[in-house]
BASE-243636 format. One record per residue (C-alpha): residue number from 1; residue in one letter; x, y, z. Coordinates in steps of 0.5 Angstrom, whole numbers, plus 500, padded with zeros to 3 digits. Layout:
# BASE-243636
i:aa:u:v:w
NUM:A:X:Y:Z $
...
***
This chain:
# BASE-243636
i:aa:u:v:w
1:M:808:046:556 $
2:P:808:051:562 $
3:D:801:054:563 $
4:N:801:061:560 $
5:R:794:063:564 $
6:L:795:070:568 $
7:L:789:072:572 $
8:L:788:080:572 $
9:A:786:080:579 $
10:T:781:086:579 $
11:N:774:087:578 $
12:N:775:094:575 $
13:A:773:094:568 $
14:H:778:100:566 $
15:K:784:097:569 $
16:V:782:090:565 $
17:R:782:094:559 $
18:E:789:098:560 $
19:L:792:092:563 $
20:R:790:088:557 $
21:R:793:093:552 $
22:L:800:094:556 $
23:L:801:086:557 $
24:G:798:084:550 $
25:H:804:083:547 $
26:L:807:078:552 $
27:P:805:070:550 $
28:L:800:070:556 $
29:A:792:068:556 $
30:L:790:074:560 $
31:L:784:072:564 $
32:T:779:076:569 $
33:P:775:074:575 $
34:A:769:074:571 $
35:D:772:069:566 $
36:L:773:064:572 $
37:G:766:065:576 $
38:L:770:068:581 $
39:S:767:074:586 $
40:L:772:076:591 $
41:D:773:083:594 $
42:P:780:083:598 $
43:A:781:088:603 $
44:E:785:094:601 $
45:D:788:096:608 $
46:G:795:096:607 $
47:A:800:101:609 $
48:T:803:102:602 $
49:Y:801:101:595 $
50:E:805:094:595 $
51:A:802:091:601 $
52:N:795:092:598 $
53:A:797:090:591 $
54:L:800:084:594 $
55:A:794:082:598 $
56:K:790:082:592 $
57:A:794:078:588 $
58:R:795:073:594 $
59:A:787:072:595 $
60:F:786:071:587 $
61:A:792:067:586 $
62:G:789:062:592 $
63:A:782:062:590 $
64:S:784:061:582 $
65:G:790:056:583 $
66:L:793:061:577 $
67:P:798:066:578 $
68:A:795:073:579 $
69:L:797:080:577 $
70:A:794:086:582 $
71:D:794:093:581 $
72:D:794:098:587 $
73:S:795:106:585 $
74:G:793:113:587 $
75:I:794:120:586 $
76:E:798:124:591 $
77:V:797:131:591 $
78:D:803:135:594 $
79:A:799:141:597 $
80:L:795:136:601 $
81:G:801:132:604 $
82:G:800:126:599 $
83:R:793:125:599 $
84:P:788:122:597 $
85:G:794:117:596 $
86:L:792:110:598 $
87:H:785:112:599 $
88:S:784:115:592 $
89:A:779:110:590 $
90:R:775:111:596 $
91:Y:776:118:597 $
92:G:770:122:600 $
93:G:767:115:602 $
94:A:765:109:598 $
95:G:758:112:595 $
96:L:762:117:591 $
97:T:763:117:583 $
98:D:769:118:580 $
99:E:766:125:578 $
100:G:764:126:585 $
101:R:771:125:588 $
102:V:774:129:582 $
103:A:769:135:585 $
104:L:772:134:592 $
105:L:779:134:590 $
106:L:778:141:586 $
107:R:774:144:592 $
108:E:780:142:597 $
109:L:785:145:592 $
110:A:780:151:591 $
111:D:785:156:594 $
112:T:792:153:592 $
113:P:796:157:587 $
114:D:797:154:580 $
115:G:805:153:582 $
116:E:803:149:588 $
117:R:798:144:585 $
118:T:804:139:583 $
119:A:802:131:584 $
120:R:803:124:581 $
121:Y:800:118:579 $
122:R:803:112:583 $
123:A:802:105:581 $
124:V:805:098:584 $
125:L:803:092:580 $
126:A:804:085:584 $
127:V:804:078:581 $
128:V:803:072:585 $
129:A:804:065:583 $
130:P:800:059:587 $
131:D:807:057:589 $
132:G:808:063:593 $
133:T:813:066:588 $
134:E:812:074:588 $
135:R:814:080:584 $
136:T:813:087:584 $
137:A:814:093:580 $
138:E:812:101:581 $
139:G:811:106:576 $
140:W:809:113:577 $
141:C:807:120:572 $
142:E:808:127:575 $
143:G:803:132:573 $
144:T:799:138:576 $
145:V:792:138:578 $
146:A:788:142:573 $
147:R:783:148:575 $
148:A:777:144:572 $
149:P:776:137:569 $
150:D:777:137:561 $
151:G:777:131:557 $
152:A:772:125:556 $
153:G:778:119:556 $
154:G:781:115:561 $
155:F:778:114:568 $
156:G:779:116:576 $
157:Y:782:123:576 $
158:D:784:123:569 $
159:P:780:129:567 $
160:V:784:134:572 $
161:F:791:130:572 $
162:L:795:135:567 $
163:V:801:133:564 $
164:P:805:139:563 $
165:A:810:136:558 $
166:L:804:135:553 $
167:G:799:141:556 $
168:V:793:137:556 $
169:T:790:133:562 $
170:M:790:125:562 $
171:A:783:125:559 $
172:R:785:128:553 $
173:L:790:123:551 $
174:S:789:117:546 $
175:D:790:110:549 $
176:Q:796:109:546 $
177:E:799:116:548 $
178:K:796:115:556 $
179:D:800:108:556 $
180:A:806:111:554 $
181:I:807:116:560 $
182:S:802:113:565 $
183:H:804:110:572 $
184:R:800:104:570 $
185:G:804:104:563 $
186:N:811:105:567 $
187:A:809:099:572 $
188:A:807:094:566 $
189:R:813:096:562 $
190:A:818:094:569 $
191:I:814:088:570 $
192:A:814:085:563 $
193:P:821:082:563 $
194:L:819:079:570 $
195:L:813:076:567 $
196:A:817:073:561 $
197:A:822:070:565 $
198:W:817:066:569 $
199:P:815:059:567 $
200:L:808:061:566 $
201:V:810:063:559 $
202:P:811:058:554 $
203:D:817:062:551 $
204:A:821:067:554 $
205:T:825:069:548 $
206:E:819:070:544 $
207:A:816:075:550 $
208:R:822:079:550 $
209:S:822:080:542 $
***
């Protein structure tokens, strides 16, 4: 029977929880670097989300000998020319907390009218097998940047990412509501059939049911 282990190539506990929810319906044994005693911090210096996600997945697949799934994501604010974008997790410097990065973003948008605060979350998921096989999928979610943080759920920029269709920030949504519309949720749904078709799952038919 084929090995059905898949390594979640991230040290971010928030992303691990989301990916477990989003991919938990597949017949995969989802592992973390901690499960394998791995301590890797691959450079994220690519020019695209895809390049960064692939670099992380390649590093973890090479170190573990298992297929590895990595994420790279960010928030793109139109009034800022797409920033923070690729640098969302390090926006303002490595020493800032999520709250500090949100505060910095709000300061940069302080004089931006409500109608010009459009933004999107974008995510790329990349899966790499030890034999070099690679697959990627992208997802995004359109929104606007709120004037102030609201809500205690989620992480990152969720407290100020307003979903216009729902009238609340991402941080106000339940896990299930967020997963249904989020950039990572959309990317996970796009890549799930690719995972189901791989030899790494024991029964592709079950994965599609």
